[in-house]
N, C-alpha and C positions, 0 to 999 in steps of 0.2 A: 097277816097283812101288815106291812110296815108302814107306820105313820111317819111323816117327816117332822111334824110339830103337834103338840098336845095342848088343849085347853086345860085349865086347872081341873075342871069337872071330869074330863076324859082321863087325865092322869090319876085323879083320886079314885075313879072307878076301877082302876087296875091295882090299887093297893092291896085288896084282899088276895088277888091272884098272885101278886108278888110275894106276899107273906107265905103262901103255900109253896111257891117255887123255892124260896130260900129255906123253908122248913125241910124240904127234900134235899137241897144242895148242901146245907151246913154239915150234916152228919157225914156226907160223902167227903167233903173237904177235910173234916177232922180225921177221918179214917185214912185219907190220902197222906196227910202229914205224918200220922203214926206209922204208916207203912214205909214212907220215905226214911223216917228216923230208924226204923227197924233194919231196912236195907243198908243204911249207912253204918249202923252198928255191926252188922254181919260182915260188911266189907272191911271194916277196921279190924275185927277179930281175925279174919282170914289173912290180912296183911301182917298182923303181929305173929301169928303162929304158922303161917304158910299152909294150913290145912285146907283141904277141899271138902271136909265133912259138912260144912255149912252150905254146900252147893244147892241142895233141894230147897231149904228155906229161902235162899236167895232167889231162886227161880220163882217160887211161889210169891214172894214179895214183889218181884218185878212184874209178874202177871197181874197181881192185884193193883199195882200202881198204874199199869196200862189201862186196865178196865175202869178204874175210878177216874182217871184222867179223861177217858173217852166219855163217860157218863156226865162228868162235870161240864165238859165242852158242849155236849148236846144240850144240857140244861141252860147253859149260858147263851148258846145260839138261839134257843127258843125265846128267851127274854129279849135278846138283841134283835131278833127278827121282827119284834113288835115295834121297834124304833126306840126302845129304852136303852140307855147307856149304862152298863154295869161298871161302877168305879172301884168297888171293893167288895168282893164276895164274902169275906169274913165278917164284915160289918153289915152287909146287906145295903150298901150305899149305891144309889142309882140317881141318874139325872134324866129328866124328860126335856127334850128340846121344846121350847115354847117361845112365845112373843110377849114382850112387856113394853108398853109405851112405844110400839113400833120397831123394837129391835129384838134380835134373837137373844134369849137367855136360857138358863136351865132351871126347871123346877126340881128341887132337890128333896130326896126322901131317904131316910135311913130305917131299916127294919126295926119294927117296934113302934114307930110313930103311927098314930091312928089315921092321920091324913097328911097331905102335903101342906106344910105351913111355911116353907122357906124357898127361896130362889137365890141364884147367884149369876153373875156375869159369866160369859163363856170363857173368859181368859183367866178366871180364878177358880179355885177349887172349894172344898168344904170350908176352909177358913174364911171365905168370902160370903158365906150364907147370910142372908138377910130375911127378916120376917116379911111375909106377904102383906 
């Protein structure tokens, strides 16, 4: 169920769940990057020597990239479906739409933080984080 806005308590209650989600997604992201690098290397080798002997490894890398991309998208959709905005998968950076002093703001959390202790205006990013 997607929420449109979160209280600090509601957002903090989701932090352990987010930690688990990012713990699953981070290795997939790392593997995706490695597979993309592998495919790029294979394509460069093929271009240099004109050989098609690397065709099978290229197909395998492409399939892995497709699978990992799909799994990552599904994981990100699950987080987004709850109303949380994923800003940076690698860092585990998310924003929770919220209200502060009658205006919309974002409660800001980065993976590894025990709870949400920062917020920022909707027109600035991480650099505009302010303590609660």
